C-alpha positions, 0 to 999 in steps of 0.5 A, spaced: 328 587 356 324 585 363 323 592 366 325 593 373 319 591 379 321 598 382 319 602 375 313 605 377 308 610 374 312 615 379 318 614 375 315 615 368 312 622 370 318 624 373 324 621 369 327 618 374 330 611 375 328 609 382 321 611 386 324 614 392 323 621 394 328 624 399 325 630 403 331 634 405 333 641 407 340 640 405 341 642 397 347 638 397 343 631 399 338 633 394 343 634 388 346 627 390 340 623 390 337 626 384 344 625 380 344 618 383 337 616 380 332 618 385 328 624 386 328 630 391 324 635 394 328 641 398 325 644 404 325 651 404 320 654 409 326 657 413 329 661 408 327 668 405 325 669 398 332 671 396 335 665 399 330 660 396 331 663 389 339 662 390 338 655 392 334 653 386 339 656 381 344 652 385 341 646 384 339 647 377 346 648 376 348 641 379 343 637 376 342 639 369 335 638 366 333 633 371 327 634 375 326 636 383 321 639 388 321 645 393 317 644 399 313 650 403 309 650 409 302 654 408 298 653 414 291 657 414 291 657 422 296 662 423 295 670 422 294 673 415 300 678 417 304 679 423 311 682 424 315 678 428 315 683 434 307 683 434 308 675 434 313 675 440 309 680 444 303 675 444 307 670 448 304 670 455 308 672 461 307 665 464 310 661 458 316 666 458 317 664 465 316 657 464 321 657 458 326 661 463 326 655 468 327 650 463 333 654 461 336 655 468 335 648 470 339 645 464 344 651 463 341 653 456 346 659 454 343 664 449 343 663 442 349 666 438 344 669 433 337 670 431 333 663 431 332 660 424 325 660 425 324 667 425 324 666 417 319 661 417 314 661 412 309 658 417 309 664 422 304 668 418 300 667 411 304 673 408 311 670 409 309 663 406 305 667 400 312 671 398 316 664 398 311 661 394 311 667 389 319 665 388 317 658 386 312 660 381 317 665 378 322 659 377 317 654 375 319 649 379 317 642 376 314 640 383 311 644 389 310 640 395 306 642 401 308 639 407 303 643 412 297 646 409 292 644 403 295 646 396 288 647 393 288 654 392 294 654 388 293 648 383 290 652 377 296 657 377 301 651 378 298 647 372 298 653 368 305 653 369 306 646 367 308 645 375 306 638 379 303 640 386 303 634 391 300 634 397 302 631 404 296 628 408 294 624 414 287 622 414 282 620 408 278 626 409 284 630 407 285 626 401 278 626 398 279 634 399 285 634 395 283 629 390 277 633 388 281 639 388 286 636 383 292 635 386 297 631 382 300 626 387 298 625 394 303 623 400 300 618 405 304 619 411 303 615 417 303 616 425 310 614 425 313 619 420 318 625 422 315 632 423 308 634 423 303 627 423 296 625 424 294 619 428 293 613 423 299 608 422 303 608 415 300 601 414 293 603 415 293 610 411 297 608 405 292 603 402 286 607 404 289 613 400 291 608 394 284 606 394 281 613 394 286 615 388 286 609 384 279 611 380 283 618 378 290 615 377 293 619 382 300 616 384 300 615 392 307 616 396 308 612 402 311 616 408 312 614 415 318 610 418 321 608 411 328 607 412 330 600 408 329 597 402 324 592 405 319 598 407 320 600 399 318 593 397 312 593 402 310 600 400 309 598 393 305 592 395 300 596 399 299 600 392 304 606 393 308 608 387 314 610 391 316 612 398 317 619 401 323 619 406 326 624 410 330 621 417 334 617 412 338 622 409 339 626 416 346 623 418 348 622 410 355 625 409 352 631 405 347 633 410 349 639 413 346 637 420 350 639 426 355 633 427 353 632 434 346 631 432 348 626 427 351 622 432 344 623 436 340 620 430 345 614 429 345 613 437 337 613 437 332 608 437 324 608 435 323 610 442 327 616 443 322 619 438 316 623 441 309 625 438 308 632 441 306 639 440 311 642 445 315 644 439 310 648 435 303 647 437 302 642 432 303 635 434 310 632 431 315 627 431 322 629 434 327 626 438 326 627 445 329 632 449 329 636 456 324 641 453 319 635 451 320 632 458 319 639 462 312 640 458 310 633 460 311 636 468 305 637 472 307 645 473 307 646 465 302 651 462 298 649 456 301 649 450 300 655 445 297 655 439 301 656 432 305 659 431 307 662 438 309 655 441 314 655 435 317 662 437 317 660 444 321 654 443 326 657 438 331 660 442 332 653 446 333 649 439 338 655 436 342 655 443 343 647 442 345 648 435 350 654 436 353 651 442 354 644 440 350 641 446 348 634 444 344 633 451 339 639 449 338 637 441 332 635 438 330 634 431 324 631 427 325 624 426 321 618 425 320 611 428 325 608 422 331 612 425 333 605 428 335 603 421 340 610 421 346 607 423 352 610 420 354 616 416 354 614 409 354 618 402 347 619 400 348 615 393 350 609 397 344 610 402 340 610 396 343 604 393 343 600 399 335 602 399 334 599 392 338 593 393 335 591 399 328 592 395 330 588 389 332 582 394 326 583 398 322 582 391 326 577 388 325 573 395 318 574 395 317 572 388 321 566 388 318 563 394 324 563 398 325 564 405 
């Protein structure tokens, strides 16, 4: 029987049907995608070690023996160890005053609970390493590092038969991770959601593919991937699959706030901004009043990570707690144009695969 053109080395290594990786912070989305034949990496950087362990057990109960991944943030450019109180105290008075002016101008209420960010593994290195210990203890099949190099943990992970994936945005980052022995590289373009570099997807992916080819390292294409045509294009560039995120935010299983889902469905690519005003790192997110104020003439300089994240945390938490659609922001890529309805995750994956197969058949047959 003729093999599907979507069956790649990634499918072989993971035992999956389709070379589509869903990066999601929602375990219901992860379970749905895995059970529908794709693969999922669950973002756990905002959770305590105890919550991470519980989520891993929950996911395993629902996917049987299928493989899955966990993503954490391991940035080196943060303090080795600082309490939340010590970090908050480092925010200058000038920046607190600017924050208060934004809240007053847009009638931003106080959040109803402490911001989720207060548990973020990226606040200091100690937090991230404690989260990482859970991933090792649970022998998670795939560990992915969305920010920061995973090179220092490769030896231990491989001893536990774990795969380690690294997300990169520059060829020099790819070279370092290839030499370190990273199992899969995710080449992420400028049009991606979240923390990104400055190179476009169609430029970074083939460069990283060429670097990885001599070692037989699979490459995933990331950045703006929301349709089957994007998947077909990624395979044409030499990628073994795609890394997708924005695609799943408005799915029915997603735990994203309902008004925020509506914003995502309504958004176009020009509604996403590449800015450092939320975290101190450049990241692509839906534009909000917070973004616009940080481009104003009187705005202070953006703080270094993780202080800028702590400064924006109450604004973000308040927008969600009080269902203020006009204030909300979310990491979203330029492919958000193609997120047009709230569909079950299984259907999202099926639609993506069907369009990719139709595209490849059309190209192979030479039809228009």
